[in-house]
MARDO-171787 format. One record per residue: x, y, z of N, C-alpha, C in turn. Coordinates in steps of 0.02 Angstrom, whole numbers, padded with zeros to 5 digits, always signed. Example, Ala and Ser with C-alpha at 12.3 -4.5 7.8 and 13.67 -1.06 7.14 Angstrom:
+00660-00284+00390+00615-00225+00390+00660-00165+00390/+00642-00112+00354+00684-00053+00357+00645+00002+00394/
% end
This chain:
+04728+02972+01171+04794+02942+01170+04844+02989+01205/+04877+02964+01257+04923+03007+01294+04991+03009+01261/+05024+03064+01269+05091+03073+01240+05141+03073+01298/+05191+03031+01292+05241+03026+01346+05279+03091+01352/+05291+03111+01414+05329+03172+01426+05402+03161+01405/+05433+03212+01377+05503+03204+01356+05548+03192+01417/+05600+03153+01405+05647+03139+01459+05684+03203+01479/+05693+03215+01544+05732+03273+01564+05803+03269+01538/+05831+03324+01518+05898+03327+01492+05941+03373+01536/+06008+03367+01527+06053+03413+01560+06043+03483+01531/+06054+03534+01572+06042+03603+01549+06108+03639+01539/+06110+03681+01487+06170+03720+01472+06169+03784+01515/+06205+03781+01571+06202+03836+01619+06272+03865+01633/+06324+03837+01603+06392+03856+01620+06425+03897+01565/+06445+03959+01581+06481+04001+01535+06556+03995+01547/+06595+04034+01508+06668+04030+01512+06696+04044+01582/+06673+04096+01618+06702+04109+01685+06694+04050+01733/+06633+04021+01736+06622+03965+01782+06660+03903+01759/+06663+03891+01694+06701+03834+01668+06775+03841+01686/+06801+03901+01679+06872+03912+01694+06886+03902+01769/+06842+03930+01811+06850+03920+01883+06845+03846+01901/+06799+03811+01869+06791+03739+01880+06855+03702+01862/+06882+03718+01802+06943+03685+01780+07003+03701+01824/+07012+03764+01842+07068+03784+01884+07062+03752+01953/+07001+03749+01979+06991+03720+02045+07010+03647+02048/+06991+03609+01996+07008+03537+01995+07084+03529+01987/+07112+03569+01943+07183+03561+01926+07228+03579+01985/+07215+03637+02015+07255+03656+02074+07241+03607+02130/+07176+03594+02142+07155+03544+02190+07199+03541+02251/+07217+03481+02270+07261+03472+02327+07334+03464+02306/+07347+03459+02241+07413+03441+02216+07470+03486+02238/+07468+03550+02222+07523+03595+02236+07536+03602+02311/+07484+03591+02351+07493+03599+02423+07535+03543+02454/+07542+03487+02419+07583+03433+02446+07640+03414+02400/+07635+03428+02335+07685+03406+02287+07748+03447+02286/+07744+03510+02306+07802+03554+02300+07861+03528+02338/+07850+03496+02396+07905+03468+02435+07941+03413+02398/+07903+03366+02369+07933+03310+02332+07970+03335+02271/+07941+03383+02235+07974+03411+02175+08039+03445+02194/+08037+03486+02247+08097+03521+02269+08151+03472+02293/+08130+03417+02323+08178+03368+02347+08219+03338+02291/+08191+03330+02231+08227+03301+02175+08259+03353+02130/+08226+03411+02121+08252+03461+02075+08289+03518+02109/+08283+03525+02174+08316+03579+02210+08291+03647+02188/+08337+03695+02179+08317+03762+02158+08291+03764+02086/+08299+03709+02050+08274+03706+01981+08201+03681+01979/+08168+03678+02036+08099+03653+02038+08053+03688+01988/+08058+03755+01978+08014+03786+01928+08022+03756+01858/+08082+03734+01840+08092+03704+01775+08055+03638+01769/+08048+03602+01823+08009+03539+01822+07937+03553+01806/+07910+03608+01834+07841+03626+01819+07834+03651+01747/+07886+03684+01720+07884+03705+01650+07880+03644+01604/+07922+03594+01617+07922+03533+01575+07855+03497+01581/+07829+03491+01642+07765+03456+01652+07709+03493+01617/+07709+03560+01622+07657+03600+01589+07658+03592+01514/+07719+03591+01484+07725+03582+01412+07700+03513+01391/+07718+03462+01430+07695+03394+01414+07618+03390+01418/+07589+03423+01468+07517+03422+01475+07482+03460+01419/+07515+03512+01393+07485+03553+01340+07468+03512+01278/+07508+03461+01263+07494+03419+01205+07427+03384+01213/+07416+03355+01271+07353+03319+01283+07294+03367+01289/+07306+03428+01315+07254+03479+01317+07230+03493+01246/+07276+03498+01198+07258+03510+01129+07214+03455+01101/+07231+03392+01115+07191+03336+01091+07121+03337+01121/+07116+03351+01186+07050+03356+01218+07009+03412+01188/+07041+03469+01175+07005+03527+01148+06974+03511+01081/+07011+03477+01038+06982+03460+00972+06928+03407+00978/+06940+03354+01016+06891+03300+01020+06828+03322+01058/+06835+03364+01109+06777+03387+01146+06731+03429+01103/+06759+03464+01053+06717+03504+01008+06694+03463+00949/+06730+03411+00930+06705+03365+00878+06646+03324+00904/+06653+03300+00966+06602+03256+00996+06582+03284+01064/+06540+03336+01064+06521+03371+01127+06469+03334+01167/+06489+03278+01198+06444+03237+01238+06476+03219+01304/+06434+03204+01354+06460+03177+01416+06491+03108+01402/+06531+03083+01449+06569+03021+01437+06613+03032+01376/+06647+03090+01374+06686+03110+01316+06737+03059+01294/+06780+03036+01340+06833+02989+01321+06806+02926+01288/+06751+02900+01315+06720+02841+01286+06694+02856+01216/+06665+02914+01207+06639+02934+01141+06695+02943+01091/+06752+02970+01112+06808+02980+01067+06835+02913+01041/+06842+02866+01087+06868+02800+01069+06820+02764+01022/+06755+02769+01037+06705+02737+00994+06707+02766+00924/+06710+02832+00919+06710+02864+00853+06774+02846+00814/+06830+02843+00849+06894+02831+00815+06902+02759+00793/+06882+02712+00835+06897+02641+00821+06834+02600+00807/+06776+02631+00812+06713+02596+00799+06708+02532+00840/+06729+02537+00903+06729+02478+00947+06690+02494+01010/+06635+02461+01018+06595+02472+01079+06632+02446+01140/+06668+02391+01133+06704+02362+01190+06758+02410+01214/+06799+02437+01167+06852+02483+01187+06823+02546+01217/+06768+02570+01188+06734+02629+01214+06710+02618+01286/+06679+02561+01297+06653+02545+01364+06709+02539+01415/+06764+02508+01395+06820+02500+01441+06850+02567+01461/+06858+02613+01412+06886+02678+01427+06837+02718+01470/+06773+02713+01454+06723+02748+01495+06724+02723+01567/+06726+02657+01576+06729+02629+01643+06793+02650+01679/+06849+02652+01642+06912+02674+01672+06907+02746+01695/+06874+02788+01656+06865+02858+01676+06823+02864+01739/+06771+02824+01744+06729+02823+01805+06771+02800+01865/+06811+02748+01854+06853+02722+01908+06902+02775+01932/+06930+02814+01885+06976+02867+01904+06941+02918+01949/+06880+02937+01930+06843+02985+01971+06829+02958+02040/+06812+02894+02045+06796+02864+02110+06860+02858+02152/+06913+02832+02122+06975+02821+02159+07004+02887+02183/+07006+02937+02138+07035+03001+02158+06992+03035+02212/+06926+03027+02207+06882+03055+02259+06895+03021+02327/+06904+02955+02325+06918+02918+02386+06985+02939+02415/+07035+02946+02371+07102+02965+02393+07101+03033+02427/+07070+03082+02395+07070+03150+02421+07025+03156+02483/+06973+03114+02486+06930+03117+02546+06969+03095+02608/+07015+03049+02600+07057+03030+02656+07105+03086+02675/+07131+03121+02623+07173+03179+02637+07134+03234+02672/+07072+03246+02650+07030+03296+02682+07016+03277+02754/+07004+03213+02766+06990+03190+02834+07049+03202+02880/+07110+03194+02852+07169+03207+02893+07174+03279+02915/+07159+03325+02868+07161+03397+02885+07104+03415+02933/+07043+03391+02919+06985+03408+02960+06994+03378+03030/+07028+03321+03034+07038+03288+03098+07079+03330+03147/+07114+03381+03121+07151+03426+03166+07105+03472+03205/+07043+03478+03181+06994+03521+03214+06937+03481+03246/+06923+03421+03221+06868+03379+03246+06896+03311+03266/+06885+03290+03326+06912+03227+03351+06865+03169+03335/+06859+03154+03270+06820+03098+03246+06866+03048+03211/+06846+02984+03206+06885+02936+03168+06892+02959+03095/+06949+02944+03065+06963+02967+02997+06911+02942+02947/+06892+02878+02954+06843+02849+02908+06775+02883+02913/+06754+02901+02974+06690+02935+02983+06691+03003+02950/+06747+03040+02958+06752+03106+02928+06750+03100+02852/+06788+03052+02824+06790+03043+02752+06721+03028+02724/+06685+02983+02757+06618+02965+02734+06570+03024+02738/+06574+03063+02792+06530+03121+02799+06544+03173+02745/+06608+03184+02730+06627+03232+02677+06598+03210+02610/+06605+03146+02594+06582+03121+02529+06506+03127+02524/+06470+03111+02577+06397+03115+02576+06373+03187+02566/+06403+03233+02603+06382+03303+02597+06397+03330+02527/+06456+03317+02502+06473+03341+02435+06433+03305+02381/+06416+03242+02392+06373+03207+02345+06304+03238+02342/+06279+03261+02400+06214+03295+02400+06217+03361+02361/+06273+03396+02366+06281+03458+02327+06282+03442+02253/+06319+03390+02234+06323+03370+02164+06255+03351+02135/+06213+03319+02177+06146+03300+02154+06098+03358+02153/+06113+03411+02190+06069+03469+02196+06063+03505+02129/+06119+03513+02094+06116+03547+02029+06186+03564+02005/+06196+03564+01939+06262+03577+01911+06282+03649+01924/+06235+03696+01920+06253+03766+01932+06274+03775+02005/+06236+03745+02050+06252+03750+02122+06320+03718+02136/+06333+03659+02105+06397+03624+02115+06455+03667+02091/+06448+03695+02031+06503+03733+02002+06512+03800+02038/+06457+03830+02062+06463+03892+02101+06502+03879+02165/+06486+03824+02200+06522+03807+02261+06595+03791+02245/+06606+03752+02191+06674+03737+02170+06713+03800+02152/+06678+03849+02122+06710+03912+02104+06731+03951+02167/+06688+03950+02217+06705+03983+02281+06766+03949+02311/+06767+03882+02311+06824+03845+02337+06887+03863+02297/+06880+03870+02231+06936+03886+02188+06966+03953+02206/+06923+04002+02218+06947+04069+02236+06986+04067+02301/+06963+04025+02348+06997+04020+02413+07065+03985+02405/+07066+03928+02370+07129+03891+02365+07179+03927+02320/+07155+03958+02267+07200+03999+02225+07222+04061+02263/+07176+04087+02304+07193+04145+02345+07251+04131+02392/+07254+04069+02418+07310+04051+02461+07376+04056+02425/+07377+04035+02361+07438+04039+02321+07454+04112+02304/+07402+04151+02290+07412+04222+02274+07440+04259+02334/+07417+04241+02395+07443+04273+02456+07518+04260+02462/+07539+04199+02446+07611+04183+02449+07649+04228+02401/+07624+04234+02339+07658+04274+02289+07660+04348+02310/+07603+04374+02334+07600+04444+02355+07647+04457+02413/+07648+04412+02462+07691+04420+02520+07765+04417+02500/+07780+04374+02452+07850+04369+02429+07871+04433+02394/+07827+04461+02354+07842+04524+02320+07851+04580+02371/+07805+04584+02418+07807+04637+02469+07868+04630+02513/+07888+04567+02528+07945+04555+02571+08012+04556+02536/+08010+04566+02470+08073+04570+02433+08108+04504+02422/+08071+04449+02422+08101+04383+02409+08123+04381+02335/+08187+04369+02320+08211+04372+02251+08194+04310+02210/+08130+04293+02206+08110+04231+02173+08115+04236+02097/+08113+04297+02069+08119+04304+01997+08188+04281+01973/+08239+04292+02014+08306+04268+01997+08307+04192+01994/+08272+04161+02042+08268+04088+02042+08229+04063+01982/+08177+04100+01963+08133+04079+01908+08171+04074+01842/+08218+04119+01831+08254+04120+01767+08322+04086+01772/+08338+04060+01831+08403+04027+01841+08404+03959+01807/+08452+03948+01762+08458+03885+01727+08488+03831+01773/+08463+03770+01769+08494+03716+01809+08566+03704+01785/+08609+03677+01827+08677+03659+01805+08675+03611+01746/+08727+03614+01705+08728+03572+01645+08743+03498+01660/+08761+03484+01722+08778+03415+01740+08719+03369+01729/+08731+03309+01699+08677+03261+01686+08637+03243+01749/+08672+03239+01806+08638+03221+01868+08586+03274+01887/+08602+03337+01876+08555+03391+01892+08493+03387+01849/+08504+03376+01784+08446+03373+01738+08405+03310+01748/+08438+03255+01769+08399+03195+01783+08351+03206+01842/+08375+03246+01891+08331+03263+01947+08273+03307+01926/+08287+03354+01880+08234+03398+01854+08182+03358+01816/+08205+03312+01773+08157+03273+01733+08117+03224+01777/+08149+03194+01827+08111+03150+01871+08059+03190+01910/+08079+03249+01933+08032+03292+01969+07975+03314+01924/+07988+03320+01859+07934+03340+01813+07880+03286+01809/+07899+03222+01820+07849+03169+01822+07802+03179+01881/+07830+03200+01937+07788+03215+01996+07746+03276+01983/+07777+03328+01954+07741+03391+01941+07685+03381+01891/+07692+03333+01846+07641+03320+01795+07572+03309+01827/+07571+03274+01883+07507+03257+01914+07474+03316+01948/+07512+03371+01957+07482+03432+01983+07440+03467+01929/+07447+03445+01866+07409+03475+01811+07347+03435+01792/+07339+03376+01821+07281+03335+01805+07218+03367+01831/+07165+03367+01791+07101+03395+01812+07065+03432+01757/+07103+03463+01711+07071+03500+01657+07025+03456+01615/+07042+03391+01610+07004+03346+01567+06932+03337+01591/+06918+03353+01654+06849+03348+01678+06803+03396+01642/+06831+03448+01613+06790+03496+01574+06756+03461+01515/+06788+03411+01487+06759+03376+01430+06695+03339+01448/+06688+03323+01512+06629+03285+01533+06572+03327+01560/+06579+03394+01558+06523+03438+01573+06504+03478+01510/+06527+03452+01452+06517+03489+01389+06443+03498+01372/+06400+03450+01393+06329+03455+01378+06295+03508+01422/+06331+03533+01472+06303+03584+01516+06338+03652+01505/+06378+03655+01452+06415+03717+01436+06378+03756+01382/+06378+03822+01390+06351+03865+01338+06402+03872+01281/+06379+03866+01218+06423+03871+01159+06487+03830+01170/+06481+03764+01181+06540+03724+01199+06596+03725+01148/+06580+03736+01084+06632+03737+01033+06681+03795+01044/+06659+03846+01081+06704+03902+01097+06726+03901+01170/+06680+03889+01216+06696+03896+01287+06741+03840+01313/+06730+03778+01291+06769+03722+01318+06843+03727+01300/+06862+03738+01236+06934+03746+01222+06965+03805+01259/+06929+03861+01261+06956+03920+01296+06965+03906+01371/+06916+03872+01401+06922+03856+01472+06981+03810+01485/+06993+03762+01440+07050+03717+01448+07116+03755+01443/+07121+03799+01394+07183+03838+01385+07194+03884+01445/+07141+03919+01467+07148+03964+01524+07166+03925+01587/+07136+03866+01596+07152+03824+01654+07226+03808+01656/+07253+03786+01598+07324+03768+01595+07368+03829+01607/+07350+03886+01577+07391+03947+01583+07392+03973+01655/+07332+03976+01686+07328+04002+01755+07365+03956+01803/+07353+03891+01796+07385+03843+01841+07461+03845+01834/+07486+03847+01772+07558+03848+01761+07589+03911+01790/+07557+03968+01780+07583+04031+01807+07588+04029+01884/+07534+04005+01916+07535+04000+01989+07588+03951+02013/+07594+03893+01979+07642+03842+02000+07714+03868+01994/+07728+03903+01938+07796+03928+01928+07815+03979+01982/+07769+04025+01996+07783+04076+02046+07792+04045+02115/+07745+04000+02134+07749+03970+02201+07810+03926+02208/+07827+03888+02155+07886+03845+02158+07949+03887+02167/+07955+03942+02130+08014+03985+02136+08018+04017+02205/+07962+04039+02231+07961+04069+02298+07979+04017+02350/+07952+03957+02343+07963+03904+02394+08036+03887+02400/+08071+03875+02344+08141+03855+02348+08188+03914+02361/+08162+03976+02355+08202+04034+02373+08196+04050+02447/+08136+04043+02474+08124+04061+02544+08141+04005+02593/+08137+03942+02570+08150+03885+02614+08198+03838+02579/+08244+03809+02615+08292+03762+02586+08255+03703+02556/+08273+03683+02493+08238+03626+02462+08238+03563+02504/+08293+03550+02539+08295+03490+02581+08244+03494+02638/+08234+03553+02665+08185+03562+02718+08114+03553+02691/+08102+03579+02631+08037+03569+02599+08023+03495+02588/+08075+03459+02565+08066+03388+02548+08048+03346+02609/+08071+03366+02667+08058+03326+02727+07997+03348+02766/+07961+03398+02740+07902+03423+02775+07839+03389+02749/+07794+03372+02795+07730+03343+02775+07680+03397+02752/+07696+03460+02768+07654+03517+02747+07700+03572+02722/+07732+03562+02664+07784+03608+02641+07761+03680+02632/+07700+03690+02609+07678+03759+02598+07666+03797+02664/+07657+03760+02719+07651+03795+02783+07717+03827+02801/+07773+03794+02783+07839+03824+02794+07847+03887+02752/+07823+03883+02689+07829+03941+02645+07786+03998+02670/+07724+03982+02691+07680+04033+02720+07714+04069+02778/+07743+04030+02822+07774+04059+02881+07835+04102+02862/+07872+04079+02811+07933+04114+02792+07919+04180+02757/+07868+04182+02715+07857+04242+02675+07800+04286+02699/+07752+04256+02736+07693+04294+02756+07684+04298+02831/+07721+04258+02869+07713+04259+02941+07647+04231+02965/+07615+04189+02924+07550+04161+02942+07559+04095+02980/+07511+04079+03023+07514+04018+03062+07496+03958+03019/+07517+03897+03039+07499+03836+03002+07424+03826+02996/+07385+03853+03043+07312+03845+03040+07283+03874+02976/+07314+03928+02951+07289+03959+02890+07295+03912+02831/+07354+03881+02822+07365+03836+02766+07322+03773+02774/+07309+03752+02836+07268+03694+02847+07197+03706+02823/+07169+03764+02838+07101+03781+02816+07098+03783+02739/+07149+03815+02709+07149+03820+02636+07157+03750+02605/+07198+03708+02635+07208+03640+02610+07142+03600+02614/+07104+03611+02667+07038+03578+02673+06994+03599+02615/+06992+03664+02601+06951+03689+02546+06974+03658+02480/+07040+03654+02470+07067+03625+02408+07045+03553+02399/+07048+03514+02454+07028+03444+02448+06954+03436+02436/+06913+03477+02469+06841+03474+02458+06824+03490+02385/+06859+03539+02357+06846+03558+02288+06861+03500+02241/+06916+03467+02252+06935+03411+02209+06884+03354+02213/+06862+03338+02274+06813+03284+02282+06748+03301+02246/+06723+03362+02256+06660+03382+02224+06665+03378+02148/+06720+03404+02120+06728+03404+02048+06736+03334+02020/+06774+03291+02053+06784+03223+02028+06720+03182+02031/+06681+03190+02083+06618+03153+02087+06568+03178+02035/+06567+03243+02024+06523+03272+01973+06542+03244+01905/+06607+03243+01889+06631+03216+01825+06612+03143+01817/+06626+03102+01868+06613+03031+01863+06538+03016+01852/+06495+03054+01886+06423+03045+01877+06402+03062+01806/+06433+03113+01776+06417+03131+01707+06439+03077+01658/+06494+03044+01673+06516+02989+01629+06468+02930+01634/+06446+02915+01695+06396+02862+01704+06333+02879+01664/+06310+02941+01670+06252+02965+01633+06262+02957+01558/+06320+02980+01533+06333+02978+01462+06336+02907+01435/+06368+02863+01472+06373+02793+01450+06305+02758+01451/+06264+02775+01501+06197+02746+01504+06154+02769+01445/+06160+02833+01427+06122+02859+01370+06146+02828+01304/+06210+02808+01301+06237+02775+01241+06222+02700+01240/+06195+02673+01295+06178+02603+01298+06234+02559+01324/+06289+02589+01349+06345+02550+01374+06336+02530+01447/+06291+02564+01482+06272+02547+01551+06196+02543+01554/+06168+02513+01606+06095+02509+01611+06062+02577+01603/+06007+02580+01566+05974+02643+01550+05953+02682+01612/+05933+02648+01665+05909+02684+01724+05964+02728+01755/+06028+02710+01743+06083+02750+01770+06088+02818+01737/+06055+02825+01679+06058+02889+01643+05998+02934+01656/+05956+02915+01703+05897+02957+01716+05917+03023+01748/+05885+03076+01725+05897+03143+01751+05836+03164+01791/+05848+03189+01851+05793+03211+01894+05760+03272+01864/+05694+03272+01862+05656+03326+01829+05668+03394+01861/+05677+03396+01927+05685+03461+01961+05757+03484+01963/+05803+03439+01979+05873+03460+01986+05910+03460+01919/+05884+03425+01869+05918+03417+01804+05988+03388+01813/+05995+03341+01861+06058+03307+01872+06045+03231+01873/+06096+03191+01856+06089+03118+01859+06094+03093+01931/+06039+03094+01967+06040+03080+02038+06061+03008+02053/+06035+02959+02016+06053+02890+02028+06128+02878+02015/+06153+02907+01962+06225+02901+01947+06267+02932+02002/+06245+02989+02027+06281+03022+02082+06281+02979+02145/+06224+02949+02160+06219+02906+02219+06266+02847+02214/+06272+02819+02154+06318+02762+02144+06390+02784+02156/+06408+02842+02130+06476+02867+02138+06492+02879+02212/+06444+02907+02248+06453+02920+02320+06465+02855+02358/+06423+02804+02344+06429+02740+02379+06496+02706+02364/+06516+02707+02301+06579+02675+02282+06639+02712+02312/+06635+02778+02314+06690+02818+02343+06698+02802+02417/+06643+02800+02454+06647+02784+02525+06675+02714+02537/+06653+02666+02495+06677+02597+02503+06752+02593+02494/+06779+02627+02443+06851+02626+02431+06889+02662+02487/+06863+02720+02507+06897+02759+02559+06904+02720+02624/+06855+02677+02638+06855+02640+02701+06893+02574+02698/+06912+02552+02638+06941+02485+02632+07010+02482+02600/+07029+02532+02560+07093+02529+02523+07142+02581+02550/+07205+02562+02560+07255+02609+02587+07265+02669+02541/+07282+02726+02571+07291+02789+02535+07342+02783+02479/+07401+02752+02492+07455+02750+02443+07434+02712+02381/+07399+02656+02390+07377+02616+02332+07326+02654+02291/+07283+02692+02324+07234+02733+02287+07270+02784+02243/+07320+02818+02271+07355+02870+02234+07392+02841+02174/+07426+02786+02182+07462+02755+02127+07414+02733+02071/+07358+02704+02090+07309+02682+02041+07281+02740+02001/+07268+02796+02035+07243+02856+02001+07292+02879+01947/+07356+02881+01963+07406+02906+01917+07409+02863+01854/+07415+02798+01862+07421+02754+01804+07358+02754+01762/+07300+02752+01793+07238+02751+01756+07228+02816+01716/+07247+02872+01745+07241+02937+01711+07285+02939+01650/+07347+02917+01656+07393+02916+01599+07367+02870+01544/+07337+02814+01562+07310+02768+01511+07253+02801+01473/+07210+02838+01508+07155+02873+01474+07183+02929+01429/+07232+02967+01454+07262+03019+01413+07292+02990+01349/+07327+02934+01355+07356+02902+01296+07302+02882+01247/+07246+02855+01271+07192+02834+01226+07161+02894+01190/+07157+02951+01224+07128+03011+01193+07174+03036+01137/+07239+03039+01150+07286+03060+01097+07284+03012+01038/+07282+02947+01053+07279+02897+01000+07214+02903+00960/+07159+02918+00994+07095+02925+00960+07096+02983+00911/+07126+03039+00930+07129+03096+00885+07172+03079+00824/+07227+03043+00834+07268+03023+00777+07229+02978+00730/+07189+02934+00758+07148+02888+00716+07094+02928+00679/+07062+02975+00713+07010+03015+00682+07039+03056+00624/+07097+03085+00634+07128+03125+00581+07152+03081+00523/+07178+03021+00540+07201+02975+00487+07143+02953+00443/+07085+02942+00474+07025+02920+00435+06988+02979+00403/+07014+03040+00414+06984+03101+00386+06909+03106+00403/+06893+03092+00466+06824+03093+00487+06801+03165+00496/+06741+03180+00473+06714+03247+00478+06670+03253+00541/+06673+03312+00570+06631+03326+00629+06565+03357+00605/+06510+03343+00640+06444+03370+00619+06438+03445+00629/+06479+03476+00670+06473+03548+00684+06542+03580+00688/+06544+03644+00707+06608+03679+00713+06652+03650+00767/+06717+03649+00755+06763+03623+00805+06831+03654+00795/+06873+03650+00847+06942+03674+00841+06983+03620+00808/+07040+03639+00780+07086+03592+00747+07157+03608+00769/+07191+03559+00798+07258+03570+00823+07309+03538+00775/+07372+03561+00776+07423+03530+00733+07431+03456+00749/+07446+03416+00698+07449+03344+00706+07504+03322+00754/+07557+03364+00760+07611+03344+00805+07590+03345+00878/+07536+03380+00895+07515+03384+00965+07491+03316+00992/+07445+03281+00958+07427+03215+00984+07484+03165+00982/+07530+03172+00933+07588+03128+00930+07631+03138+00992/+07647+03201+01007+07687+03217+01066+07650+03198+01130/+07584+03207+01131+07545+03189+01190+07547+03115+01203/+07540+03074+01150+07542+03002+01157+07610+02978+01182/+07663+03005+01152+07731+02985+01171+07745+03003+01244/+07725+03064+01265+07739+03086+01334+07700+03043+01384/+07638+03026+01368+07598+02985+01414+07627+02915+01422/+07647+02885+01365+07676+02818+01368+07743+02819+01406/+07782+02872+01396+07846+02877+01431+07835+02883+01507/+07785+02922+01527+07772+02930+01599+07744+02866+01629/+07702+02831+01591+07676+02767+01616+07734+02718+01628/+07781+02717+01581+07839+02672+01588+07880+02692+01649/+07889+02758+01659+07928+02782+01716+07895+02762+01782/+07828+02768+01785+07793+02749+01846+07798+02674+01859/+07789+02634+01807+07790+02561+01815+07860+02535+01831/+07910+02564+01798+07979+02542+01809+08007+02570+01874/+07979+02628+01895+08003+02658+01958+07980+02620+02018/
% end
């Protein structure tokens, strides 16, 4: 009588340093390289305060993710949280599918951005470049989680290095950005309304840490490493954003930043004397990092939902040699290419924002429900103050309303 071989499983290969680099890479992504101009246009010299407000708002949801990811350390985390909280397979499946859609849409959006940057060096049609980028990065994602995260970590060091160069050059050149950093905005209501509106834009520069929840099955000691990686991701990103925002509005007029399609190239030139080609290369790296991380996350959610029975079982198969969900990754690659070639860039970006806020709201609501029902976790987990998911839910709903009404 033959005994069936055990199904291949995901392997725990990621420690705190790689998880932190992974989280920082997704979060920094392409956001700060294009958002600083829009934020400065609305907040002026008070742009750093917009990033402070956005970072504080994001911290609430980070707390909810940290607790739920350690209570339920599985791939397809958001779907698992909703199922545990509300005992609803339908709600769980909808949130899981929404998370997959976010990964696909954001990958498609950023692949078009990457194609625009790469097109400055290669004279190919934008769609062809976007498709080629997605296929190559999809192959990396299918190769192995360690290989994917190592490449993402290298990308992270490069894109974060670009921001560090700005900070170092500003310090060396005597740019008085610390004065700008601590400068309070005027008390006039109009000034603060600009700061708060800009904080809505800045909020999206912090999106990405949540992808850590969906590689929890590949993390070593996830009850310790995942919360720490989330906190470090938020702290590092916020520190870099504050410094770069202060330097940007000190070295370049906010109005000039707002009207530039590549605002950080102006800042590079002003404080470091570097050519626009330098920022273009770094921006390409930033976009590639975001695409790789988002496709990896989306494939893990497909895998997790398939293992839970919410998607066809074959989608959850793990390749014996690579220990990655190859079929799920192939699906994500195909869907990303299809969207990138058929849907306009602006509509993709708007859809990503709203869908992400809806998922964040569901996560905060799930933690409130879990705590209200006094549900116990099977293993060790972190516990955050109850006001954190309350504040997280309120902030997400407020931002959704602002986006819809705006």
